[in-house]
N, C-alpha and C positions, 0 to 999 in steps of 0.2 A: 579600531574604530569603536566608538561607543554609540548605543541607541537606546533611546527611552521606549520602553513598552508599557502596557497597562499593568504589568506586574512589577516593574522596576527597571532600572537600567542594566544593560548587558554590554559586555565588551567582547568583541570577536577577535579573530586572528587572520591577519591579511598575509596571502601568499600571491605574489604577482598582482593581477588585477582583481582578484576575488577576496572578499572577506567572508570567512566562515564563522557562523554563531551556532554552537553546538550545545545540546543538552539544556535548552531553554524550557522551564516548566511552563506548560499551558493550562494545567489543571491539577487537582489533587483529588484522591478518592480513598475512602476507607474500603476494606474488603467487602465485596458484593454490594457495594453502594454506588449510585451514579456519581459522575464527576462533578466537581464544584470548582469555582475560581480558586487559583492558588493564592495564598496570602501574599500581599505585596511586600516587597523588599525594598530597602532604602539605599544600601551600599551597592556599588556597582558589582554585578555578578560576572564572575570569569566564565566565559562561554567558549573556552578553548578546547574542551574534551566532551565527547558524547556522554549523555546521561545513561543510566542503567536501562537495559532491555527489560521487557516484561517477563515475569516468571515462565519458564518453558523447559520442557524436555529436549533431548536431541531431535533434530529435524528429521523427518522421514524422506526428505530430499537430499540428505547428505551424500548419498551414493550418486547423485548427479551434480549437485552444486560443489560438493567438498564440505569439509568440517568448518565451523566457525564458533569460536568461543562465545558463549552468550553473555557473560558478565551481567546477569539479571539481578534485579532487586525488586521486591514488591512495593516498597515505598520509593517514591520519586521516579516511577517508570513512565509517568504521563509527561513526556518531554519531546521536543521536536528540534529540528535543525534547519538553518537558513544559509544559503549561499547567494551573495550578491556582488555586483561589481560597483555598487555606490548607491547612495541614497538621494541622488539629485534628479531622478525622473521616475515616471510611472512605468515600470517595466512589467511586462506579462509575467505571470507567476504559474509555475508548475508545482502542484501540491501532490506529492507522490506518497502512495500507501503501499507498503511492503506486502508481499505474499507470505506463505508458509502454512497454508491450510487452517488459518485462524488459531494455530497452535505454536508457531515458532517464527523467528525472525526479528529484525530490529531496523529501523530507519537510521540508526546511528552507526551501522556497520559500514565498513570500508567499501563494501560491495555497491553501496548506494551513494557514494559520495558525489554531490551535485556540483562540485567546483568546475568541472570541465565544460558541462552544459551551460553553466552560468557565464564562463569566461568566453566561450565561443560564440554564444548567442545573445548575450546581454539580456537574460532573463533572470528571474529570481526563482531559485529551487528550494522547496521545502520538503523535507522527509519527516515522518511522524512515527512514534511508538503509540501502540494502544494495547489494552489487556487482552490476553490470549487465553485459550483453553478454558478451564472451569472458572478462571477469575474473570473472563470477559464474556463467555457465552453459555453460562450454566443457567438453565430455566429460561424464562421468556423476557427477561430485562434487557438482553442484548447490550451489555455494558460496554463491550468493546466498540460497538457502533456508536453508543453515546459518546465514547471517547473520541472517536473520529469526528463526530459532529462538533464536540467542544474544541477540538484542534482547529477545524476549518473555520469556526467562528472567531477563534483567537487570531488566526491569520487574516481573516476579513478585517478585524479591528486594528491589527497591528503592522500589516505588511507595508503600508505606506512609509512607515518609518524605516524600513530597509530598502526603499527604492521601488517597491512593488505597487501595482495598480489593483486594488480591491475589486474593481469591476472587471478585471481581465484574469480570472483564476480558472486555470485548466486543472481538473481533478483527474488523476490517472493512477494506475496501478497494475500489478501483474498477478495473475492467479486469484487468490483470496483478496488482494488489493484491487484487482479489476472488478470482481464482484461487489466489493465495498463501494467502489467509485460509482457503478451504475446506480446502486441503490441510494446513495447520497444525492444523486442527479434526479431521482424520481420521487424522493421523499419531499412533501411540501415545506418541511421545516428547513431544509438545507438548499433545495433546488434554486431559489433566488441568489444564492451566493456563488453559483457555478456558471461558467461561460461555455466551457467545452469539456469533454471527457476522453480520455485514452484508456482502452481496454485491451490488455495484453493477456491472452491465455485464461480468460475467465472460465470457471467450471459452470457454464450456463445450463448443463443438463442436470445440475443439482438443485432442486427447489429449496427454498428456505424450509427449516425443520417445522414440522407440524407441532402446535403448542402442546398437544396432548402427549406426543412423543418426548418433548422437551421436559414436561412435567414428571413423566415416568423416569426419564434419565436422571433428573435432579434427585428425585426420591431414592432411586437405586444408588446413586453416588453417595448420598449422605448415610447410607447404610454401611459404607465402607470407611468413611473418614469424618471427623468432627469439623464443624464450620470454622472452629478456632485453631485447628491444628497447625503446625508450621507449614510454610508454603511448600517445602520439599515433599512433605506427607501428602498433601493435597494434589500435587503434580503426580506422584507415584500411584495414587488411587485411581488416576484416569487409565492406568493399564489394566484395571480389573474390570472395566465395563464391558458389557457385550458390544460386538460390533454393530455399527449402523449399516446403511446401504453401502454397496461396493464403492470404494473410493472416498466415501464421506468420512470427515473427521469425527471424533466422538462429540465435540462441542462446535457449533456454527450457528449462523443467525437463525432466529425463530420468526415465523410468519406472525405478523400482528403485533409483534413486539416493537419497541422504538427503533426507528429507521427502516422498518420493513413492513410498512401498512398493507402492501399487496405484492404478489410475486411479479417479476418484470413482465411476463407475458400478458399480464392483466392491466398493465400501467400504459399510460399514453407517452411513447417515446417521440412523438412527431416534432417536438421542437428542440431536440437534442442534436448537436453537432458532435460527431463521434469518429474517432479513429480506433479500429478494432481489428483483431487478427489473432493468429494462433501460429504454432510452430509445427513443421511437417510431421515430426515424430513424437508428439505429446506422450504417447503411449509408451515410449522408452522409459519414461519415469513412472507412468501409471499403466501397467499392462492391461490391454483390453478396454481402456477408457478414452481412445482418442475421440470418440463421438461426444463425450461430455464437454469437450473444449471447443470442437469444431462445428458441431451440427448447427447451432443456433447463430453463428456469426452472420450469415446472411440475413436471417430473420430480424436480428436487431438492426443491421444496416438498412434493411428495407423499410423498417418502421420509423427510422430517424429522419430528421430534417435533411441533413447533410451527413454522408458518411463516406469514409475512405477505409478500404480493407486491404489486408496484407497477409501473406503467408511467409513465415521465416524459415528458409530452407538451408541456411548455411551450416554445414555439418562438421561435426568432429568425431571423436571416437564413438560416441553414442548415437550418431545420427544428428538430427536437429531436435533434442528433446526439450520438455518443459524447462523453462528457465534460461535456455541457451542464448536468448537475445539480450539478457541483462547486461553483460559487460559491453556489448555493442551500443546499448542505450547510454550507459553512463561513461563509457570509455575506461572502465575500472579493470583492465586486463591484468595487471599486476595483482590486484586483490583476489583475482580468480585463478592465480598461477597454479594452485593445487587442485583445481576443479577437474574431475574426470571428463567433463563434457566438452572441454576446449581442446582444439588441436593447436598446439603451440606454433605450427608452421603456417596457420591461416593468417592472412593480412589482419592487422589490428585496425580496421576501418571503423569510423563512427558515423557512417551514412544512415543507420537507423536512428541514432540519437538526433542526428541533424534533422531528420524528417519530423520527429516528434517535437522537437523544439521550433521547428517552422510552423507546425500545427499549433503549438501553444501561442505563437506570436501572431499568426495570421489566420488560422482555421484551415489552412491548406498545407498538407505535407509535401506536396510537389508531385503528385501523380494523379491520374484521372479518378473521378468519384466512382464509388460502387455502382454498379456490381462489378466493375473491373477490379482484379486484384493486382497488388504489387508484390512481386516475388523477391525476397532478399536471398541471393544465392552467393 
């Protein structure tokens, strides 16, 4: 299947009822510069393979999720992926932002393959890449957040060509992706593009970085490495920085920078439709930090127009740790075959993904509104 986008034509790969378009450039950017529209191409671009991930070191969650080869490149990492069952109708859209502590991950990994969600629920699924670590969150420019905004704007402009309804975009994510999703929904620049939000295990107890701290961190960082150094050296220099608050990554969004005009407790959440929750044993991945993910779930739900809350209790060898719900969301159990967090004897049910997809379609995941919790056991 071929689709024309504002950047140029792309050709996807069809499997069964779903066509996947992978590695579509949505923007381009020079190092430490904001994203700009990708130059237009005229020949049909092969979109059968994921684009490169953003530069990154080994994930600090590998002991929970398992290892994944990053296949990263600094050039061309601003790309996204689309799964659709056809271009003939205005389908609801799930715009998904991967987690990874603002320092690792990729929307192009098989962990986040949106094919099953698209096939089972006739929605369009989009996953994105954005700049990470020092390339995305060094100083107050919040370049990674600007990338996310550029991707959302690209989807709003182009998703109708893939069968999606630009007026029915649900933005969601897990961990850092949930954090990003909430801030996209309260930033006046992007709020009008979003219908609903899905917030899985966001680190709500971590406020955006203070701009003075960000300035000091950037100054200290460039005492260890030159701005023009190879990407590998810049990544390695992150290991020399002193630690931030417990559980905080070295680089993450800065208050007052693009995308973060105010901290969420100071923002008006009263017109948001939200599905929000956490896992029973978040602290199995981050010892002592269960409260960072759990404590504010009720606060956000109470401040929202309509909210549905859940706790994911389905356990494996590590209990129900941070990230455990992801294969149950996407149905990508084979991709997580080497993950220490999954019990291979547990039923491979997609009830959690069904609920998220139903919320994307209708605004109702199928259980009573908050303050009642839905427990996935």
